[in-house]
C-alpha positions as CSV (number, residue, x, y, z in Angstrom):
1,M,-11.1,-1.1,-5.7
2,I,-10.8,-3.3,-8.9
3,L,-13.5,-2.6,-11.2
4,S,-15.3,-5.7,-12.8
5,P,-15.8,-6.0,-16.9
6,E,-19.6,-4.4,-16.4
7,V,-18.6,-1.6,-14.7
8,F,-15.1,-0.7,-16.6
9,D,-17.5,0.0,-19.5
10,I,-20.0,2.1,-17.3
11,L,-17.0,4.1,-15.8
12,N,-15.2,4.1,-18.6
13,K,-18.3,5.9,-20.4
14,L,-19.0,8.0,-17.7
15,M,-15.5,9.3,-17.6
16,K,-15.0,10.3,-21.6
17,S,-18.4,11.6,-21.1
18,D,-17.5,14.4,-18.6
19,E,-14.0,14.9,-21.0
20,D,-15.9,15.8,-23.9
21,N,-19.3,17.6,-22.4
22,A,-17.8,18.3,-18.8
23,T,-20.7,16.6,-17.2
24,G,-19.3,16.9,-13.4
25,D,-19.6,13.0,-13.4
26,M,-16.0,12.7,-11.9
27,Q,-16.6,15.7,-9.6
28,L,-19.8,13.8,-8.4
29,L,-17.8,10.8,-7.5
30,C,-15.0,12.8,-5.8
31,K,-17.6,14.6,-3.5
32,L,-19.5,11.2,-2.7
33,F,-16.1,9.7,-1.5
34,S,-16.0,12.5,0.3
35,G,-19.3,12.1,2.0
36,E,-20.2,15.5,1.0
37,R,-24.6,15.8,0.5
38,C,-25.2,15.5,-3.4
39,I,-28.0,16.7,-5.7
40,Y,-28.0,15.3,-9.0
41,N,-30.6,14.6,-11.9
42,Y,-30.8,13.3,-15.2
43,S,-33.3,14.2,-17.9
44,T,-34.9,11.0,-17.5
45,E,-35.0,10.9,-13.7
46,Q,-36.4,13.0,-11.1
47,T,-33.9,15.4,-9.4
48,R,-32.1,12.5,-6.4
49,T,-30.2,13.6,-3.3
50,I,-28.0,11.8,-1.5
51,N,-27.5,12.7,2.1
52,A,-24.0,13.5,3.7
53,N,-21.9,10.9,5.2
54,T,-23.3,8.1,2.8
55,P,-20.5,5.2,2.6
56,F,-19.5,4.9,-0.9
57,S,-17.1,3.1,-2.3
58,I,-16.0,0.4,-5.4
59,L,-15.2,-3.0,-5.5
60,G,-14.8,-5.8,-7.7
61,S,-12.4,-7.4,-10.3
62,T,-11.2,-7.0,-13.9
63,Q,-8.2,-7.9,-16.6
64,L,-5.2,-5.4,-15.6
65,F,-5.3,-4.0,-19.2
66,N,-9.1,-2.6,-18.4
67,A,-7.6,-1.2,-15.3
68,A,-4.7,0.3,-16.8
69,K,-7.3,2.3,-19.2
70,L,-9.2,3.1,-16.2
71,I,-6.4,4.3,-14.2
72,T,-5.2,6.2,-17.5
73,K,-8.6,8.2,-17.4
74,M,-8.4,8.7,-14.1
75,D,-5.4,10.3,-13.6
76,H,-5.5,13.9,-14.7
77,G,-5.9,16.1,-11.6
78,H,-9.1,16.1,-10.6
79,G,-8.4,13.9,-7.7
80,L,-10.5,10.2,-8.6
81,V,-7.8,8.1,-8.8
82,D,-6.7,9.1,-5.5
83,R,-9.8,7.9,-4.0
84,F,-9.3,4.3,-5.7
85,I,-7.4,1.4,-4.2
86,I,-6.0,-1.0,-6.9
87,T,-4.9,-4.7,-6.4
88,T,-3.2,-6.9,-8.7
89,P,-2.8,-10.4,-7.5
90,L,0.2,-12.1,-8.2
91,V,-1.3,-15.3,-10.6
92,F,2.1,-17.8,-10.1
93,R,0.8,-21.6,-10.4
94,P,0.7,-23.6,-7.1
95,T,2.2,-26.7,-6.9
96,L,1.1,-29.7,-6.2
97,T,1.3,-30.0,-2.3
98,E,-0.3,-26.2,-2.3
99,M,-3.0,-27.7,-3.8
100,E,-3.8,-30.3,-1.5
101,N,-3.2,-28.5,1.4
102,A,-5.4,-25.7,-0.1
103,A,-7.9,-28.2,-0.4
104,S,-7.7,-30.0,2.6
105,Q,-8.4,-26.4,4.6
106,L,-11.4,-26.1,2.7
107,S,-12.7,-29.3,3.7
108,T,-12.5,-27.8,7.0
109,E,-12.7,-24.5,7.0
110,M,-15.5,-23.7,4.0
111,V,-18.6,-21.1,3.5
112,E,-21.0,-22.2,1.0
113,D,-22.7,-19.4,0.8
114,F,-21.3,-16.0,1.0
115,Q,-24.7,-14.0,0.3
116,Q,-25.6,-15.4,3.8
117,V,-22.5,-13.7,4.8
118,F,-23.7,-10.7,3.6
119,K,-26.6,-10.9,4.4
120,D,-25.9,-11.1,8.2
121,I,-22.9,-8.5,7.7
122,G,-25.6,-6.5,6.8
123,E,-28.7,-7.3,9.8
124,K,-26.1,-7.3,12.3
125,S,-24.1,-4.3,11.3
126,Q,-26.9,-1.9,10.3
127,K,-26.9,1.6,11.7
128,L,-23.8,0.9,14.1
129,H,-21.6,3.8,14.9
130,F,-17.8,2.5,15.1
131,R,-15.4,4.2,17.0
132,F,-11.5,3.1,17.6
133,S,-10.0,2.7,20.5
134,E,-7.4,5.1,22.3
135,D,-4.6,3.6,20.8
136,A,-5.9,2.9,17.7
137,N,-7.2,6.9,17.4
138,T,-3.5,7.7,18.5
139,L,-2.0,5.5,15.7
140,L,-4.5,6.9,13.0
141,R,-3.2,10.8,13.9
142,E,0.3,9.9,13.9
143,K,-0.3,8.1,10.2
144,M,-2.3,11.6,9.1
145,D,0.3,13.6,10.6
146,Q,3.2,11.5,8.6
147,F,1.1,11.4,5.0
148,V,0.9,15.3,5.7
149,M,4.4,15.4,5.8
150,E,5.0,13.4,2.7
151,V,2.6,15.5,0.6
152,N,4.1,18.9,1.8
153,N,8.1,17.5,1.5
154,A,6.9,16.1,-2.1
155,I,5.7,19.9,-2.6
156,R,9.2,21.6,-1.4
157,E,11.2,19.3,-4.0
158,G,8.8,20.1,-7.0
159,K,7.6,16.7,-6.8
160,T,4.3,15.4,-7.6
161,P,2.1,14.2,-4.1
162,P,1.1,10.7,-3.3
163,K,-2.0,9.9,-5.6
164,S,-4.0,8.5,-2.5
165,K,-6.6,9.4,0.2
166,I,-4.4,7.3,3.1
167,P,-6.3,9.4,5.7
168,E,-9.7,8.2,4.7
169,L,-9.2,4.9,3.2
170,V,-7.2,3.6,6.2
171,P,-10.4,3.9,8.8
172,R,-12.6,2.8,5.9
173,V,-10.4,-0.6,5.4
174,A,-10.3,-1.1,8.9
175,T,-13.7,-0.9,9.5
176,A,-14.7,-3.5,7.0
177,L,-11.7,-5.8,8.5
178,H,-13.5,-5.3,11.5
179,V,-16.8,-6.3,10.6
180,F,-16.2,-9.4,8.0
181,N,-13.8,-11.2,10.6
182,H,-15.9,-10.8,13.5
183,T,-18.5,-12.8,11.0
184,M,-16.3,-15.1,9.5
185,G,-15.1,-16.2,12.6
186,E,-18.7,-16.8,14.0
187,I,-19.8,-18.6,11.0
188,L,-16.4,-21.2,10.7
189,T,-16.6,-21.7,14.5
190,G,-20.8,-22.8,14.5
191,V,-21.7,-20.1,16.8
192,P,-25.0,-17.7,16.0
193,I,-24.0,-14.3,14.5
194,T,-23.8,-11.5,16.9
195,P,-23.5,-7.6,16.2
196,P,-19.5,-6.6,16.0
197,S,-18.0,-4.8,19.1
198,R,-18.4,-1.4,18.4
199,Q,-15.0,-0.7,19.4
200,I,-12.4,-1.2,16.5
201,S,-9.0,-2.5,17.8
202,K,-5.1,-0.9,17.1
203,D,-4.1,-4.1,15.7
204,T,-7.0,-4.0,13.2
205,V,-5.6,-0.1,12.1
206,E,-2.5,-1.8,11.8
207,I,-3.5,-4.7,9.2
208,A,-5.6,-2.4,7.5
209,I,-2.4,0.4,7.1
210,E,-0.6,-2.2,5.9
211,L,-3.0,-3.2,3.1
212,V,-3.4,-0.1,2.1
213,K,0.2,0.8,1.6
214,H,0.7,-2.3,-0.1
215,W,-2.2,-1.5,-2.5
216,E,-1.1,2.4,-3.0
217,C,2.8,1.0,-3.9
218,Q,0.5,-1.5,-6.8
219,K,-1.3,1.5,-8.0
220,E,2.0,4.1,-7.6
221,I,3.6,1.6,-10.3
222,L,0.7,1.6,-12.7
223,C,1.3,5.1,-13.1
224,Q,4.8,5.6,-13.2
225,V,4.3,2.4,-15.8
226,L,1.5,4.4,-17.9
227,Y,3.7,7.7,-17.8
228,V,6.3,6.2,-19.3
229,T,4.5,4.6,-21.6
230,L,3.1,8.0,-22.6
231,L,6.4,10.1,-22.8
232,T,7.8,7.2,-24.9
233,K,4.7,7.4,-27.5
234,N,5.4,11.3,-27.6
């Protein structure tokens, strides 16, 4: 995830409040990510209950400076930063040829109303229970075992374990890609929107793994830069 400036202000205040008053808000976010049942209340509201296995994700975009400040606040050992996906797109200026090619592609493959896209996704995918194919499940198990080995090796060597929840992130990203690609494919070909297949393929999982690995590398670089900056200041 990358937060928008509006959500940045909210999350920044939330984490500051947690640091100053031990409100437990960051622990609440960690529990929600893990799909645990949560009960909480504020002074001006009635008690709220969030049932178990409720999907929880944060998505948006922000300037890199704001993202760095958020990561600094989240990287304090309570595990919140592990649950975030962070991506920083390269902002190279396109050449004239690249702009012309992009304009040509958009003239034939363009979605004018993304609100309708997500409405279709919501209507056709609501309450569907997805499962992974047999070979996709095998791949997920292999990647989970590999991640556990990396964590254990880091602990043995006295290093900081990976700041990630890869075993939880990959299935979520794969499911999102599975639904979105199906819906977009039908919209671009002009056929009526149908519910996506309930089985997620190995190919989709492989793409999700590569995406998460790329995003995690970017987060690791940001965390290292911040760590070096703090050491320099101290």
